C-alpha positions in Angstrom: 115.9 115.7 64.6 115.5 113.5 67.7 113.7 114.2 70.9 114.8 112.4 74.0 112.3 112.6 76.9 112.9 111.4 80.4 111.7 111.8 84.0 108.5 109.9 84.1 107.6 107.6 86.9 105.2 106.6 89.6 104.3 109.0 92.4 101.6 109.5 95.0 99.0 112.2 94.8 100.4 115.6 95.8 104.0 114.7 94.9 106.1 116.2 92.1 107.9 115.1 89.0 110.1 116.9 86.4 110.1 115.8 82.8 113.0 116.7 80.5 113.1 116.7 76.7 116.3 117.4 74.7 116.3 117.9 71.0 119.3 116.9 68.9 120.3 116.7 65.2 120.0 119.2 62.4 118.5 122.2 64.1 118.6 125.8 62.9 115.8 127.3 65.0 113.4 125.7 67.5 110.1 127.6 67.2 108.0 125.5 69.6 108.6 122.9 72.2 106.1 121.4 74.5 104.3 118.5 76.0 101.2 116.6 75.2 99.7 113.7 77.1 97.4 110.8 76.5 95.6 109.0 79.2 94.2 105.5 78.7 91.0 105.6 76.6 91.3 109.3 76.0 92.4 111.6 73.2 95.8 113.2 73.3 95.7 116.7 74.8 98.1 119.7 75.1 99.7 120.1 78.5 102.1 123.0 78.0 104.0 124.6 75.2 106.7 127.2 74.8 106.7 129.3 71.6 109.5 131.5 70.3 108.4 134.8 68.9 110.2 137.8 67.6 109.6 139.8 70.8 109.1 137.4 73.7 108.6 133.7 74.5 105.0 132.6 75.0 104.0 129.8 77.3 100.6 128.1 77.1 99.0 125.6 79.6 96.0 123.4 79.7 93.4 124.7 82.2 93.7 121.5 84.1 97.4 122.1 84.9 97.6 125.8 85.3 99.1 126.7 88.6 100.6 123.3 89.1 102.8 122.7 86.1 105.6 124.9 84.8 107.3 124.7 81.4 110.8 126.1 81.1 113.3 126.2 78.3 117.1 125.8 78.1 117.9 127.3 74.8 121.6 126.5 75.0 120.9 122.8 75.3 117.8 122.7 73.0 115.9 121.4 76.0 112.5 121.9 77.6 111.4 120.9 81.1 108.0 120.3 82.7 107.9 120.7 86.4 104.8 119.1 87.7 103.6 119.8 91.2 100.6 118.7 93.3 100.1 115.7 90.9 96.7 114.2 90.8 95.5 110.7 89.7 93.9 112.4 86.6 97.4 113.5 85.5 98.2 109.8 84.9 99.1 109.6 81.2 101.9 109.0 78.7 103.6 112.4 78.2 105.1 113.1 74.9 107.5 115.9 73.9 107.1 117.7 70.6 109.1 120.4 68.8 108.6 122.5 65.7 112.1 122.9 64.2 113.2 125.0 61.3 116.1 124.0 59.1 117.2 125.6 55.9 116.8 122.3 54.1 113.4 121.3 55.3 111.6 124.4 56.5 109.5 124.0 59.7 108.7 120.4 60.7 107.0 119.0 63.7 108.8 116.2 65.6 107.7 113.9 68.4 109.6 112.0 70.9 108.8 108.7 72.5 106.4 109.1 75.4 107.2 108.8 79.1 104.7 107.3 81.5 103.6 109.3 84.5 101.5 107.4 87.0 99.9 109.1 90.0 98.3 106.7 92.4 98.0 106.0 96.1 
């Protein structure tokens, strides 16, 4: 399974960006897709995740991005998006896409894509 992320860049405070991540390969079911970020000198942190359940999808956000970021899922394309609004300098980080994918041959496995850099600066 490969995860291809895109959409990073440099913006000014208050502007918006949209990150995309598409999963490809041997996929039976995607259980979780989401985004983590790592700022210089800091530990990696969860930004937002989408989780598939038997009844409804669950989204989760870091407190620092609630109300500004929105995660959405395109199930037909095995993709997840992160719409980021009102960006702040503290959002500057490398954003990485992750997915927990189930296949009959391997069971549930976590995968990570290459990060995409988001820089928010005036």
